[in-house]
All heavy atoms as an XYZ file, in Angstrom:
863
protein
N      54.038    -33.346     71.023
C      54.851    -34.533     71.247
C      55.499    -34.409     72.627
O      55.921    -33.327     73.026
C      55.951    -34.636     70.196
C      55.493    -34.763     68.758
S      54.699    -36.312     68.361
C      56.012    -37.461     68.532
N      55.569    -35.542     73.318
C      56.291    -35.570     74.591
C      57.765    -35.350     74.293
O      58.347    -36.027     73.449
C      56.083    -36.923     75.278
C      56.828    -37.111     76.598
C      56.258    -36.186     77.674
C      56.742    -38.570     77.055
N      58.375    -34.355     74.966
C      59.796    -34.058     74.780
C      60.620    -34.566     75.948
O      61.754    -34.997     75.787
C      60.025    -32.567     74.592
C      61.477    -32.269     74.230
C      61.819    -30.792     74.105
N      61.674    -30.120     75.368
C      60.729    -29.215     75.662
N      59.833    -28.876     74.770
N      60.674    -28.651     76.838
N      60.070    -34.495     77.163
C      60.836    -34.911     78.329
C      59.930    -35.307     79.473
O      58.825    -34.781     79.617
N      60.421    -36.257     80.289
C      59.611    -36.750     81.405
C      60.516    -37.121     82.564
O      61.557    -37.763     82.375
C      58.798    -37.959     80.954
C      57.994    -38.606     82.052
C      57.034    -39.639     81.507
C      57.651    -41.000     81.429
N      56.654    -42.073     81.233
N      60.098    -36.710     83.761
C      60.733    -37.157     85.002
C      59.716    -38.080     85.653
O      58.626    -37.644     86.028
C      61.106    -35.978     85.909
C      62.054    -35.022     85.166
C      61.734    -36.484     87.214
C      62.277    -33.692     85.865
N      60.060    -39.356     85.750
C      59.104    -40.388     86.138
C      59.235    -40.765     87.609
O      60.324    -41.093     88.075
C      59.331    -41.620     85.263
C      58.267    -42.651     85.393
N      56.999    -42.456     84.907
C      58.279    -43.870     85.959
C      56.266    -43.519     85.167
N      57.022    -44.393     85.811
N      58.098    -40.681     88.329
C      57.965    -41.081     89.727
C      58.840    -40.260     90.672
O      59.437    -40.780     91.625
C      58.186    -42.573     89.904
C      57.098    -43.390     89.195
C      57.148    -44.855     89.507
N      56.918    -45.153     90.906
C      55.719    -45.278     91.490
N      54.622    -45.099     90.788
N      55.625    -45.590     92.765
N      58.883    -38.949     90.426
C      59.571    -38.045     91.352
C      58.782    -37.987     92.660
O      57.560    -38.130     92.666
C      59.684    -36.650     90.750
N      59.482    -37.766     93.756
C      58.849    -37.648     95.067
C      58.727    -36.172     95.423
O      59.717    -35.431     95.370
C      59.688    -38.371     96.135
O      59.835    -39.744     95.764
C      59.035    -38.275     97.509
N      57.522    -35.741     95.783
C      57.298    -34.364     96.199
C      58.017    -34.139     97.535
O      57.783    -34.863     98.505
C      55.789    -34.045     96.330
C      55.571    -32.647     96.887
C      55.097    -34.223     94.987
N      58.903    -33.145     97.566
C      59.679    -32.860     98.776
C      59.110    -31.700     99.583
O      59.384    -31.591    100.770
C      61.151    -32.543     98.433
O      61.196    -31.406     97.566
C      61.817    -33.738     97.755
N      58.352    -30.813     98.918
C      57.778    -29.651     99.598
C      56.475    -29.250     98.924
O      56.314    -29.445     97.721
C      58.717    -28.445     99.518
C      60.042    -28.612    100.191
C      60.915    -27.381     99.960
O      60.448    -26.252     99.968
N      62.199    -27.616     99.735
N      55.567    -28.681     99.712
C      54.396    -27.990     99.175
C      54.370    -26.623     99.840
O      54.501    -26.527    101.064
C      53.086    -28.753     99.458
O      52.952    -28.972    100.853
C      53.059    -30.087     98.719
N      54.252    -25.577     99.030
C      54.335    -24.211     99.545
C      53.155    -23.403     99.011
O      53.177    -22.917     97.889
C      55.660    -23.582     99.123
C      56.860    -24.418     99.559
C      58.179    -23.795     99.215
N      58.479    -23.913     97.790
C      59.698    -23.840     97.278
N      60.736    -23.648     98.058
N      59.893    -23.929     95.987
N      52.108    -23.281     99.841
C      50.910    -22.545     99.425
C      51.184    -21.061     99.217
O      50.688    -20.462     98.271
C      49.807    -22.710    100.468
C      49.176    -24.088    100.547
C      48.253    -24.175    101.751
C      48.424    -24.401     99.270
N      51.921    -20.453    100.099
C      52.186    -19.014    100.039
C      53.409    -18.737     99.190
O      54.428    -18.237     99.656
C      52.368    -18.446    101.453
C      51.102    -18.571    102.273
O      50.012    -18.429    101.691
O      51.211    -18.828    103.476
N      53.299    -19.075     97.921
C      54.413    -18.947     97.001
C      53.842    -18.743     95.616
O      52.750    -19.225     95.311
C      55.258    -20.226     97.046
C      56.625    -20.094     96.422
C      57.696    -19.650     97.174
C      56.830    -20.414     95.093
C      58.954    -19.533     96.602
C      58.077    -20.299     94.513
C      59.144    -19.865     95.283
O      60.385    -19.744     94.723
N      54.565    -18.075     94.781
C      54.144    -17.896     93.389
C      53.938    -19.273     92.767
O      54.759    -20.169     92.935
C      55.247    -17.144     92.642
C      54.889    -16.756     91.254
C      56.000    -15.935     90.625
O      56.632    -15.126     91.320
O      56.215    -16.122     89.424
N      52.839    -19.449     92.070
C      52.473    -20.766     91.544
C      53.467    -21.336     90.563
O      53.956    -20.639     89.687
N      53.796    -22.605     90.727
C      54.737    -23.278     89.843
C      55.133    -24.622     90.440
O      54.650    -25.018     91.485
C      56.008    -22.436     89.679
O      56.632    -22.276     90.948
N      56.051    -25.287     89.758
C      56.729    -26.448     90.330
C      58.224    -26.158     90.258
O      58.736    -25.743     89.214
C      56.366    -27.767     89.614
C      57.036    -28.961     90.297
C      56.664    -27.715     88.129
C      56.546    -30.315     89.823
N      58.902    -26.321     91.369
C      60.344    -26.126     91.434
C      60.998    -27.499     91.406
O      60.653    -28.365     92.204
C      60.741    -25.385     92.729
O      60.042    -24.142     92.789
C      62.239    -25.127     92.784
N      61.939    -27.686     90.450
C      62.574    -28.992     90.256
C      64.087    -28.800     90.178
O      64.579    -27.869     89.524
C      62.067    -29.663     88.953
C      62.714    -31.030     88.753
C      60.552    -29.787     88.962
N      64.816    -29.697     90.810
C      66.274    -29.747     90.739
C      66.704    -29.571     89.278
O      66.268    -30.317     88.398
C      66.725    -31.104     91.284
C      68.222    -31.323     91.298
O      68.936    -30.795     90.439
O      68.669    -32.079     92.185
N      67.531    -28.575     89.017
C      67.941    -28.271     87.639
C      68.652    -29.445     86.967
O      68.547    -29.634     85.750
C      68.792    -26.985     87.560
C      68.971    -26.577     86.095
C      70.105    -27.148     88.273
C      69.549    -25.212     85.898
N      69.337    -30.269     87.733
C      70.003    -31.444     87.170
C      68.980    -32.367     86.495
O      69.204    -32.855     85.385
C      70.742    -32.203     88.278
C      71.484    -33.424     87.801
C      72.844    -33.108     87.203
O      73.331    -31.966     87.338
O      73.416    -34.011     86.582
N      67.839    -32.577     87.149
C      66.784    -33.422     86.572
C      66.164    -32.765     85.347
O      65.887    -33.444     84.352
C      65.707    -33.715     87.608
C      66.147    -34.534     88.816
C      65.009    -34.673     89.811
C      66.667    -35.894     88.384
N      65.954    -31.444     85.423
C      65.385    -30.728     84.273
C      66.279    -30.873     83.044
O      65.800    -31.148     81.947
C      65.179    -29.249     84.607
C      64.141    -28.925     85.673
C      64.125    -27.427     85.944
C      62.760    -29.423     85.274
N      67.578    -30.687     83.244
C      68.518    -30.790     82.123
C      68.513    -32.192     81.525
O      68.499    -32.351     80.301
C      69.925    -30.403     82.578
C      70.066    -28.928     82.859
C      71.396    -28.544     83.477
O      72.178    -29.427     83.886
O      71.639    -27.328     83.581
N      68.520    -33.206     82.369
C      68.536    -34.589     81.876
C      67.280    -34.915     81.075
O      67.335    -35.659     80.109
C      68.689    -35.566     83.040
C      70.078    -35.572     83.635
C      70.175    -36.548     84.789
C      71.588    -36.578     85.342
N      71.718    -37.576     86.433
N      66.136    -34.359     81.510
C      64.863    -34.639     80.840
C      64.581    -33.680     79.687
O      63.623    -33.878     78.938
C      63.714    -34.582     81.848
N      65.386    -32.635     79.549
C      65.147    -31.672     78.477
C      63.941    -30.784     78.739
O      63.283    -30.334     77.796
N      63.628    -30.544     79.999
C      62.526    -29.660     80.378
C      63.126    -28.307     80.754
O      64.120    -28.247     81.468
C      61.717    -30.262     81.547
C      61.079    -31.585     81.104
C      60.653    -29.289     82.038
C      60.402    -32.372     82.226
N      62.499    -27.223     80.281
C      63.065    -25.888     80.431
C      62.386    -25.089     81.531
O      61.173    -25.203     81.740
C      62.927    -25.112     79.126
C      63.468    -25.818     77.933
C      64.543    -26.661     77.887
C      62.957    -25.748     76.603
N      64.726    -27.120     76.598
C      63.766    -26.573     75.796
C      61.890    -25.075     76.023
C      63.558    -26.729     74.438
C      61.683    -25.233     74.662
C      62.509    -26.043     73.887
N      63.160    -24.232     82.188
C      62.587    -23.277     83.142
C      61.614    -22.371     82.386
O      61.883    -21.954     81.261
C      63.682    -22.444     83.790
N      60.463    -22.132     82.987
C      59.439    -21.299     82.362
C      58.476    -22.069     81.485
O      57.423    -21.557     81.108
N      58.812    -23.287     81.158
C      57.971    -24.124     80.300
C      56.715    -24.569     81.047
O      56.742    -24.822     82.244
C      58.781    -25.348     79.884
C      58.030    -26.356     79.073
C      58.908    -27.530     78.633
O      60.121    -27.539     78.916
O      58.353    -28.432     78.003
N      55.607    -24.687     80.301
C      54.409    -25.293     80.870
C      54.660    -26.788     81.000
O      55.141    -27.434     80.064
C      53.193    -25.042     79.989
C      51.920    -25.674     80.542
C      50.677    -25.218     79.819
C      50.531    -25.871     78.486
N      49.221    -25.596     77.853
N      54.353    -27.326     82.168
C      54.533    -28.759     82.405
C      53.206    -29.372     82.826
O      52.381    -28.718     83.463
C      55.579    -28.988     83.492
N      53.018    -30.605     82.448
C      51.843    -31.371     82.824
C      52.274    -32.310     83.940
O      53.281    -33.017     83.803
C      51.336    -32.150     81.614
C      50.015    -32.818     81.827
C      48.840    -32.074     81.863
C      49.930    -34.192     82.000
C      47.614    -32.685     82.047
C      48.710    -34.809     82.180
C      47.559    -34.046     82.211
O      46.345    -34.655     82.399
N      51.536    -32.309     85.037
C      51.888    -33.107     86.206
C      50.800    -34.156     86.436
O      49.610    -33.822     86.482
C      52.001    -32.226     87.481
C      52.840    -30.964     87.237
C      52.502    -33.056     88.661
C      54.258    -31.190     86.835
N      51.196    -35.400     86.610
C      50.278    -36.473     86.971
C      50.702    -36.981     88.344
O      51.848    -37.395     88.534
C      50.334    -37.603     85.950
N      49.784    -36.910     89.303
C      50.064    -37.398     90.650
C      49.709    -38.883     90.689
O      48.538    -39.247     90.637
C      49.266    -36.595     91.684
C      49.644    -36.950     93.098
O      49.871    -38.100     93.425
N      49.690    -35.940     93.952
N      50.722    -39.727     90.777
C      50.529    -41.173     90.799
C      49.826    -41.595     92.095
O      49.041    -42.540     92.100
C      51.888    -41.900     90.651
C      51.733    -43.407     90.770
C      52.555    -41.519     89.342
N      50.073    -40.883     93.175
C      49.532    -41.240     94.484
C      48.027    -41.016     94.578
O      47.293    -41.872     95.062
C      50.254    -40.453     95.595
O      51.659    -40.703     95.500
C      49.757    -40.850     96.972
N      47.545    -39.847     94.094
C      46.113    -39.552     94.277
C      45.325    -39.396     92.971
O      44.125    -39.155     93.008
C      45.905    -38.320     95.167
C      46.345    -37.022     94.521
O      46.417    -36.897     93.303
N      46.638    -36.030     95.345
N      45.996    -39.482     91.838
C      45.306    -39.439     90.555
C      45.058    -38.058     89.979
O      44.567    -37.937     88.858
N      45.397    -37.000     90.707
C      45.157    -35.659     90.161
C      46.124    -35.372     89.019
O      47.234    -35.894     88.963
C      45.261    -34.591     91.253
O      46.576    -34.480     91.736
N      45.653    -34.515     88.095
C      46.463    -34.095     86.945
C      46.267    -32.602     86.771
O      45.146    -32.112     86.892
C      46.024    -34.831     85.672
C      46.314    -36.303     85.728
C      45.703    -37.041     84.534
N      46.171    -38.402     84.500
C      47.157    -38.836     83.718
N      47.744    -38.025     82.875
N      47.531    -40.089     83.764
N      47.345    -31.890     86.483
C      47.245    -30.447     86.341
C      48.440    -29.906     85.566
O      49.414    -30.615     85.351
C      47.144    -29.770     87.717
C      48.285    -30.088     88.652
C      49.392    -29.253     88.746
C      48.243    -31.221     89.451
C      50.438    -29.554     89.606
C      49.288    -31.520     90.328
C      50.384    -30.679     90.394
N      48.316    -28.648     85.152
C      49.393    -27.953     84.447
C      49.900    -26.812     85.308
O      49.133    -26.187     86.048
C      48.884    -27.385     83.126
C      48.457    -28.447     82.151
C      47.853    -27.855     80.893
O      47.395    -26.693     80.926
O      47.820    -28.560     79.884
N      51.167    -26.529     85.195
C      51.786    -25.389     85.849
C      53.037    -25.054     85.048
O      53.238    -25.601     83.960
C      52.092    -25.693     87.337
O      52.493    -24.486     87.999
C      53.143    -26.761     87.516
N      53.864    -24.153     85.540
C      55.109    -23.870     84.839
C      56.285    -24.239     85.734
O      56.147    -24.375     86.947
C      55.195    -22.407     84.384
C      55.252    -21.407     85.504
C      56.476    -20.961     86.000
C      54.096    -20.910     86.086
C      56.531    -20.046     87.044
C      54.142    -20.001     87.110
C      55.362    -19.573     87.596
O      55.416    -18.672     88.621
N      57.441    -24.409     85.116
C      58.620    -24.949     85.784
C      59.555    -23.834     86.234
O      59.808    -22.878     85.507
C      59.375    -25.899     84.826
C      60.650    -26.416     85.445
C      58.475    -27.041     84.393
N      60.070    -24.007     87.447
C      61.137    -23.147     87.973
C      62.329    -24.039     88.342
O      62.140    -25.165     88.814
C      60.672    -22.381     89.214
C      59.611    -21.348     88.908
S      59.002    -20.519     90.398
C      60.485    -19.794     91.054
N      63.530    -23.521     88.129
C      64.740    -24.282     88.458
C      64.981    -24.289     89.960
O      64.927    -23.251     90.608
C      65.957    -23.653     87.780
C      65.923    -23.724     86.285
C      67.091    -22.987     85.643
O      67.843    -22.276     86.352
O      67.246    -23.124     84.419
N      65.291    -25.477     90.480
C      65.706    -25.627     91.868
C      67.206    -25.851     91.938
O      67.860    -26.102     90.922
N      67.735    -25.798     93.125
C      69.174    -25.952     93.334
C      69.658    -27.292     92.776
O      69.022    -28.334     92.977
C      69.484    -25.879     94.824
C      70.950    -25.963     95.146
C      71.225    -25.862     96.643
O      70.373    -25.330     97.374
O      72.298    -26.335     97.059
N      70.789    -27.235     92.074
C      71.384    -28.425     91.456
C      71.722    -29.475     92.515
O      72.280    -29.168     93.556
C      72.634    -28.040     90.671
C      73.268    -29.194     89.905
C      74.447    -28.737     89.070
N      74.057    -27.755     88.067
C      73.500    -28.050     86.879
N      73.274    -29.303     86.556
N      73.192    -27.094     86.038
N      71.370    -30.728     92.212
C      71.636    -31.888     93.063
C      70.970    -31.833     94.432
O      71.366    -32.538     95.346
C      73.143    -32.124     93.218
C      73.792    -32.453     91.892
O      73.270    -33.240     91.119
N      74.913    -31.825     91.621
N      69.956    -30.994     94.580
C      69.236    -30.885     95.852
C      68.134    -31.926     95.969
O      67.667    -32.222     97.068
C      68.616    -29.488     95.989
O      67.618    -29.293     94.992
N      67.662    -32.448     94.833
C      66.544    -33.385     94.835
C      65.193    -32.706     95.037
O      64.177    -33.375     95.174
N      65.170    -31.367     95.011
C      63.917    -30.652     95.268
C      62.886    -30.891     94.170
O      63.197    -30.850     92.979
C      64.141    -29.136     95.458
C      62.843    -28.460     95.937
C      64.682    -28.480     94.206
C      63.010    -27.021     96.367
N      61.677    -31.168     94.615
C      60.488    -31.197     93.762
C      59.397    -30.572     94.626
O      58.840    -31.237     95.502
C      60.104    -32.621     93.313
C      58.797    -32.606     92.542
C      61.215    -33.241     92.466
N      59.174    -29.274     94.429
C      58.257    -28.528     95.287
C      57.085    -28.005     94.486
O      57.265    -27.384     93.441
C      58.987    -27.355     95.946
N      55.871    -28.267     94.982
C      54.665    -27.713     94.379
C      54.349    -26.420     95.100
O      54.293    -26.378     96.325
C      53.495    -28.687     94.491
C      53.408    -29.748     93.400
C      53.227    -29.119     92.047
C      54.545    -30.709     93.406
N      54.147    -25.368     94.326
C      53.984    -24.027     94.866
C      52.618    -23.456     94.523
O      52.036    -23.801     93.497
C      55.074    -23.110     94.291
C      56.462    -23.673     94.474
O      56.821    -24.101     95.551
N      57.241    -23.691     93.412
N      52.128    -22.550     95.360
C      50.868    -21.867     95.093
C      49.705    -22.843     95.060
O      49.651    -23.816     95.812
N      48.752    -22.576     94.165
C      47.533    -23.389     94.091
C      47.826    -24.865     93.849
O      47.106    -25.736     94.352
C      46.622    -22.847     92.990
N      48.880    -25.173     93.101
C      49.217    -26.570     92.820
C      49.561    -27.341     94.088
O      49.433    -28.565     94.133
C      50.377    -26.641     91.831
N      49.964    -26.642     95.134
C      50.311    -27.298     96.398
C      49.103    -27.982     97.030
O      49.260    -28.891     97.847
C      50.919    -26.290     97.368
N      47.896    -27.572     96.656
C      46.685    -28.231     97.163
C      46.482    -29.615     96.556
O      45.702    -30.415     97.063
C      45.438    -27.388     96.852
C      45.311    -26.170     97.695
N      44.951    -26.214     99.023
C      45.499    -24.864     97.397
C      44.909    -24.983     99.511
N      45.241    -24.147     98.536
N      47.169    -29.896     95.440
C      46.933    -31.127     94.687
C      47.919    -32.239     95.009
O      47.794    -33.345     94.483
C      46.948    -30.812     93.190
C      45.915    -29.767     92.759
C      46.129    -29.379     91.308
C      44.501    -30.282     92.989
N      48.900    -31.946     95.852
C      49.930    -32.925     96.207
C      50.277    -32.805     97.686
O      50.128    -31.736     98.273
C      51.204    -32.691     95.399
S      51.040    -32.968     93.638
N      50.768    -33.892     98.230
C      51.311    -33.901     99.582
C      52.772    -34.293     99.519
O      53.194    -34.995     98.580
C      50.562    -34.910    100.463
C      49.134    -34.502    100.722
O      48.876    -33.396    101.170
N      48.203    -35.393    100.432
N      53.549    -33.878    100.507
C      54.934    -34.314    100.595
C      54.943    -35.839    100.615
O      54.146    -36.469    101.314
C      55.608    -33.721    101.856
C      56.984    -34.345    102.077
C      55.705    -32.208    101.738
N      55.802    -36.428     99.805
C      55.900    -37.875     99.698
C      55.140    -38.468     98.532
O      55.372    -39.623     98.163
N      54.214    -37.693     97.929
C      53.492    -38.192     96.756
C      54.457    -38.447     95.607
O      55.459    -37.746     95.446
C      52.436    -37.178     96.277
C      51.184    -37.162     97.125
O      51.104    -37.904     98.128
O      50.270    -36.376     96.786
N      54.135    -39.446     94.796
C      54.891    -39.739     93.582
C      54.202    -39.036     92.421
O      52.974    -39.127     92.265
C      54.932    -41.241     93.303
C      55.664    -42.035     94.352
C      57.129    -41.747     94.306
C      57.875    -42.650     95.292
N      59.279    -42.291     95.377
N      54.979    -38.313     91.613
C      54.420    -37.592     90.473
C      55.236    -37.863     89.217
O      56.387    -38.296     89.289
C      54.325    -36.072     90.727
C      55.707    -35.445     90.918
C      53.418    -35.768     91.911
C      55.698    -33.926     90.976
N      54.608    -37.588     88.075
C      55.283    -37.630     86.786
C      55.229    -36.210     86.227
O      54.161    -35.597     86.180
C      54.594    -38.616     85.824
C      54.576    -40.018     86.442
C      55.298    -38.627     84.466
C      53.691    -41.001     85.701
N      56.375    -35.687     85.832
C      56.496    -34.326     85.298
C      56.785    -34.458     83.811
O      57.771    -35.097     83.427
C      57.638    -33.566     85.994
C      57.425    -33.565     87.514
C      57.757    -32.146     85.444
C      58.665    -33.203     88.311
N      55.916    -33.867     82.965
C      56.050    -34.028     81.521
C      56.127    -32.685     80.814
O      55.341    -31.794     81.111
C      54.861    -34.823     80.979
C      54.804    -36.247     81.500
S      53.210    -37.034     81.230
C      52.335    -36.496     82.716
N      57.062    -32.565     79.902
C      57.176    -31.396     79.045
C      56.864    -31.792     77.614
O      57.346    -32.830     77.137
N      56.049    -31.002     76.954
C      55.629    -31.295     75.579
C      56.132    -30.225     74.627
O      56.430    -29.096     75.028
C      54.101    -31.361     75.490
C      53.519    -32.561     76.182
C      53.149    -32.505     77.516
C      53.349    -33.757     75.503
C      52.612    -33.608     78.159
C      52.810    -34.874     76.133
C      52.450    -34.786     77.456
O      51.919    -35.879     78.088
N      56.190    -30.566     73.359
C      56.586    -29.623     72.318
C      55.573    -29.689     71.186
O      55.215    -30.787     70.736
C      57.970    -29.990     71.802
C      58.492    -29.049     70.755
C      59.949    -29.312     70.417
O      60.708    -29.741     71.292
O      60.317    -29.081     69.244
N      55.102    -28.527     70.747
C      54.226    -28.467     69.583
C      55.108    -28.491     68.342
O      55.905    -27.585     68.117
C      53.379    -27.196     69.606
C      52.371    -27.096     70.740
C      51.693    -25.731     70.726
C      51.340    -28.200     70.633
N      54.979    -29.540     67.564
C      55.817    -29.699     66.385
C      55.126    -30.611     65.386
O      54.310    -31.443     65.774
C      57.203    -30.281     66.764
O      57.978    -30.442     65.567
C      57.101    -31.618     67.465
N      55.464    -30.448     64.160
C      54.977    -31.341     63.122
C      55.945    -32.490     62.883
O      55.690    -33.367     62.072
N      57.046    -32.479     63.578
C      58.075    -33.506     63.436
C      57.945    -34.533     64.559
O      57.581    -34.188     65.681
C      59.474    -32.872     63.522
C      59.732    -31.793     62.495
C      59.722    -32.323     61.075
O      60.273    -33.423     60.853
O      59.151    -31.664     60.202
N      58.289    -35.758     64.266
C      58.330    -36.768     65.310
C      59.631    -36.585     66.081
O      60.704    -36.452     65.479
C      58.251    -38.165     64.719
C      58.035    -39.217     65.751
C      57.602    -40.542     65.135
O      57.772    -40.766     63.945
N      57.058    -41.405     65.950
N      59.537    -36.543     67.399
C      60.729    -36.377     68.228
C      60.798    -37.514     69.237
O      59.800    -38.168     69.522
C      60.756    -35.011     68.954
C      59.523    -34.841     69.836
C      60.865    -33.872     67.956
C      59.540    -33.573     70.672
N      61.978    -37.733     69.762
C      62.169    -38.766     70.782
C      62.259    -38.084     72.138
O      62.999    -37.124     72.312
C      63.428    -39.569     70.490
C      63.301    -40.361     69.196
C      64.475    -41.280     69.008
C      64.348    -41.999     67.697
N      63.948    -43.353     67.817
N      61.502    -38.604     73.084
C      61.458    -38.017     74.424
C      62.602    -38.536     75.281
O      62.962    -39.716     75.217
C      60.138    -38.356     75.092
N      63.157    -37.636     76.104
C      64.134    -38.015     77.117
C      63.350    -38.358     78.385
O      62.524    -37.568     78.831
C      65.084    -36.868     77.419
C      65.973    -36.469     76.276
C      66.845    -35.310     76.691
C      67.727    -34.839     75.574
N      68.552    -33.674     76.002
N      63.605    -39.528     78.934
C      62.910    -39.970     80.142
C      63.945    -40.215     81.234
O      64.962    -40.877     80.992
C      62.102    -41.261     79.886
C      61.407    -41.734     81.157
C      61.087    -41.027     78.760
N      63.653    -39.658     82.412
C      64.513    -39.851     83.578
C      63.665    -40.497     84.665
O      62.631    -39.957     85.047
C      65.070    -38.497     84.086
C      65.939    -38.699     85.310
C      65.842    -37.782     82.984
N      64.074    -41.659     85.129
C      63.414    -42.330     86.242
C      64.251    -42.070     87.489
O      65.485    -42.179     87.441
C      63.301    -43.850     85.987
O      62.585    -44.044     84.765
C      62.568    -44.541     87.108
N      63.572    -41.713     88.588
C      64.287    -41.354     89.817
C      63.870    -42.237     90.982
O      62.812    -42.856     90.969
C      64.072    -39.861     90.169
C      64.651    -38.964     89.080
C      62.606    -39.538     90.387
N      64.714    -42.232     92.025
C      64.404    -42.979     93.241
C      63.650    -42.088     94.227
O      63.272    -40.964     93.885
C      65.678    -43.553     93.869
C      66.660    -42.500     94.374
O      66.290    -41.306     94.510
O      67.816    -42.877     94.669
N      63.443    -42.557     95.447
C      62.669    -41.819     96.441
C      63.336    -40.523     96.893
O      62.698    -39.653     97.479
C      62.357    -42.703     97.658
C      63.564    -43.175     98.436
C      64.272    -44.390     97.835
O      63.747    -45.013     96.892
O      65.377    -44.708     98.315
N      64.636    -40.360     96.589
C      65.359    -39.120     96.897
C      65.542    -38.241     95.673
O      66.339    -37.308     95.688
C      66.713    -39.447     97.537
C      66.553    -40.162     98.852
O      65.833    -39.700     99.733
N      67.188    -41.311     98.989
N      64.837    -38.573     94.601
C      64.910    -37.847     93.335
C      66.310    -37.863     92.727
O      66.749    -36.899     92.117
C      64.359    -36.427     93.487
C      62.889    -36.441     93.824
O      62.149    -37.302     93.370
N      62.456    -35.496     94.640
N      66.979    -38.983     92.878
C      68.275    -39.222     92.246
C      68.031    -40.133     91.047
O      67.244    -41.081     91.115
C      69.262    -39.876     93.202
C      69.499    -39.099     94.476
C      70.312    -37.854     94.208
N      70.542    -37.134     95.450
C      70.316    -35.840     95.624
N      69.862    -35.108     94.627
N      70.561    -35.257     96.766
N      68.722    -39.869     89.967
C      68.526    -40.616     88.726
C      68.853    -42.097     88.891
O      69.908    -42.449     89.397
C      69.407    -40.016     87.612
O      69.083    -38.641     87.458
C      69.198    -40.743     86.295
N      67.887    -42.919     88.473
C      68.096    -44.379     88.429
C      68.440    -44.784     87.004
O      69.329    -45.572     86.756
C      66.814    -45.139     88.859
C      66.466    -44.847     90.303
C      66.984    -46.638     88.627
C      65.128    -45.434     90.718
N      67.674    -44.212     86.059
C      67.808    -44.624     84.670
C      67.461    -43.458     83.767
O      66.569    -42.674     84.069
C      66.871    -45.809     84.414
C      66.878    -46.364     83.030
C      66.136    -47.684     82.894
C      64.685    -47.566     83.179
N      63.885    -48.747     82.833
N      68.158    -43.347     82.655
C      67.850    -42.366     81.607
C      67.743    -43.129     80.295
O      68.535    -44.016     80.022
C      68.977    -41.350     81.468
C      69.215    -40.482     82.668
C      70.398    -39.552     82.449
O      70.333    -38.693     81.542
O      71.397    -39.698     83.174
N      66.736    -42.775     79.507
C      66.613    -43.387     78.191
C      65.797    -42.465     77.286
O      65.209    -41.497     77.724
C      65.995    -44.788     78.274
C      64.603    -44.845     78.860
C      63.496    -44.841     78.045
C      64.425    -44.913     80.238
C      62.213    -44.903     78.590
C      63.155    -44.983     80.793
C      62.042    -44.976     79.964
N      65.804    -42.803     76.022
C      65.064    -42.051     75.008
C      64.014    -42.991     74.450
O      64.279    -44.162     74.185
C      66.009    -41.550     73.888
C      65.231    -40.863     72.792
C      67.073    -40.630     74.469
N      62.791    -42.451     74.304
C      61.736    -43.322     73.743
C      61.048    -42.634     72.585
O      61.153    -41.473     72.373
C      60.722    -43.722     74.800
S      59.748    -42.378     75.474
């Protein structure tokens, strides 16, 4: 089940020479209910690529959304992406969704 989503985040950095992951502003992670170390599914709205990686916390209120390591080949700075965290469960859960602006600041939060 989808547990949390950050919708239309803007990639702020790509770092090839870095341990593989996605680094995201911890404020956004908390709002979406996505955890550090969690496997995340990434959909690149700009180029259509989709991939999985794990999440690392970025500095609070920095707006950072950085693709690291091999994942950096799949995005460019300025690309719009969707970051999704899932939970394996037999229960129906409601997902926390955070929509952000071009600076990765929260526009809207809702549960679906």
